[in-house]
C-alpha positions in Angstrom: -1.2 14.7 -86.0 -3.9 14.1 -83.6 -2.5 10.8 -82.8 0.9 12.2 -82.0 -0.7 14.8 -79.7 -2.7 12.1 -77.9 0.4 9.8 -77.8 2.5 12.7 -76.4 -0.3 13.6 -73.7 -0.6 9.9 -72.9 3.2 9.6 -72.5 3.4 12.7 -70.5 0.5 11.6 -68.3 2.2 8.3 -67.6 5.5 10.0 -66.7 3.6 12.4 -64.5 1.7 9.6 -62.7 5.0 7.6 -62.4 6.8 10.8 -60.8 3.9 11.3 -58.5 3.9 7.7 -57.4 7.7 7.6 -56.8 7.6 10.9 -54.9 4.6 9.9 -52.9 6.3 6.6 -51.9 9.4 8.5 -50.8 7.3 10.9 -48.8 5.3 8.0 -47.3 8.5 6.0 -46.3 10.1 9.2 -44.8 6.9 9.8 -42.8 6.8 6.2 -41.7 10.3 6.3 -40.6 9.6 9.5 -38.6 6.5 7.8 -36.9 8.6 4.8 -36.0 11.3 7.1 -34.5 8.8 9.0 -32.6 7.3 5.8 -31.2 10.7 4.7 -30.1 11.4 8.0 -28.5 7.9 8.0 -26.9 8.7 4.5 -25.4 12.1 5.8 -24.0 10.4 8.8 -22.4 7.5 6.7 -20.9 10.2 4.4 -19.4 12.0 7.5 -18.0 8.7 8.9 -16.6 8.1 5.5 -14.9 11.6 5.4 -13.4 11.3 9.0 -12.1 8.0 8.1 -10.6 9.3 5.1 -8.9 12.3 7.2 -7.6 9.8 9.9 -6.4 7.9 7.2 -4.4 11.2 6.0 -2.8 12.1 9.5 -1.9 8.7 10.2 -0.4 8.9 7.1 1.8 10.3 9.0 4.8 7.9 11.9 4.8 5.0 12.8 7.2 2.7 13.4 4.2 2.9 9.8 3.2 3.1 8.2 6.7 -0.6 7.4 7.6 0.6 6.0 11.1 2.3 9.2 11.9 -0.6 11.3 10.6 -3.0 9.5 12.8 -0.9 10.9 15.8 -2.2 14.3 14.8 -6.0 13.4 14.2 -7.1 15.9 16.9 -5.1 18.7 15.1 -7.0 21.0 12.8 -4.1 22.1 10.5 -4.4 21.8 6.7 -0.8 21.3 5.8 0.9 20.0 8.9 4.3 19.4 7.6 4.4 23.0 6.3 3.2 24.3 9.6 5.9 22.5 11.4 8.6 23.6 8.9 7.4 27.2 9.2 7.8 27.0 13.0 11.3 25.7 12.6 12.0 28.5 10.1 10.9 31.1 12.6 14.0 30.2 14.7 15.9 31.8 11.9 14.3 35.2 12.8 16.4 35.5 16.0 19.3 37.9 15.5 22.6 36.1 14.9 23.0 32.4 14.6 20.1 30.0 14.8 19.7 28.8 18.4 19.3 25.1 17.3 22.6 25.0 15.3 25.5 24.3 17.7 28.1 26.2 15.5 29.0 29.8 15.3 28.7 31.3 11.8 32.2 32.0 10.3 31.0 33.7 7.3 27.9 35.4 8.6 25.0 34.1 10.6 24.0 30.3 10.4 20.5 29.8 9.3 18.3 26.7 8.6 17.6 26.3 4.8 15.9 23.1 3.9 13.7 21.1 6.0 12.2 17.6 5.8 9.5 16.5 8.3 10.1 12.7 8.5 7.3 11.6 10.8 5.4 12.7 14.0 8.7 13.1 16.0 11.7 13.7 13.7 12.9 16.4 11.3 16.2 16.6 9.2 17.4 20.0 8.3 20.1 21.8 6.3 22.0 24.8 7.6 24.5 27.1 6.2 26.3 30.6 6.8 26.9 31.0 3.1 30.2 29.1 3.0 30.0 26.4 5.6 27.1 24.0 5.7 25.9 21.0 7.6 22.8 19.0 8.8 20.7 18.6 11.8 18.6 15.8 13.3 15.8 17.4 15.3 13.1 16.0 17.6 10.0 18.0 17.7 6.8 18.0 19.8 3.5 19.7 18.8 1.9 21.1 21.9 -1.8 21.5 22.6 -1.6 25.3 22.0 0.0 24.5 18.5 3.3 25.6 19.6 6.2 23.4 18.6 9.2 22.5 20.8 12.5 21.6 18.9 15.3 19.5 20.5 18.5 18.9 18.6 19.4 15.2 18.6 22.4 15.2 16.4 24.4 17.3 13.9 27.3 17.5 11.5 29.3 20.2 9.8 30.8 19.5 6.5 34.4 20.5 6.0 35.3 22.4 2.9 38.1 21.5 0.8 
């Protein structure tokens, strides 16, 4: 009788160990597959980040912040964020009642105001304007004066037609 009980316990133990082995192997294989998938996904995301970083560098090529030659033009000026300062001065032209005086178009759907500004270098700015329905772009020359005032001169402009 004892032998049968030991035989039964031995057989049950072997089955239990076999079950644990198979179950653990399936779990290990599933986790290994998950890790491989995550590594592949991480590689794709790293490639995407690298591509976005390169695109960002390309987009920043024409900007005062990244143009050392243009920045040396302002060495004597003691302004922390010079591009922001110039953009703020340009946005101040929006405070005039009615259309912005730099935009050579009359607002057809309200007053035309400058929205987005990109300071390209120590002389030029591109800007976007809109009246809420119609929009266009400006190419502006600027000059920073000794009293830290800024003079703006419109060089060229365009108005997009709506379809």
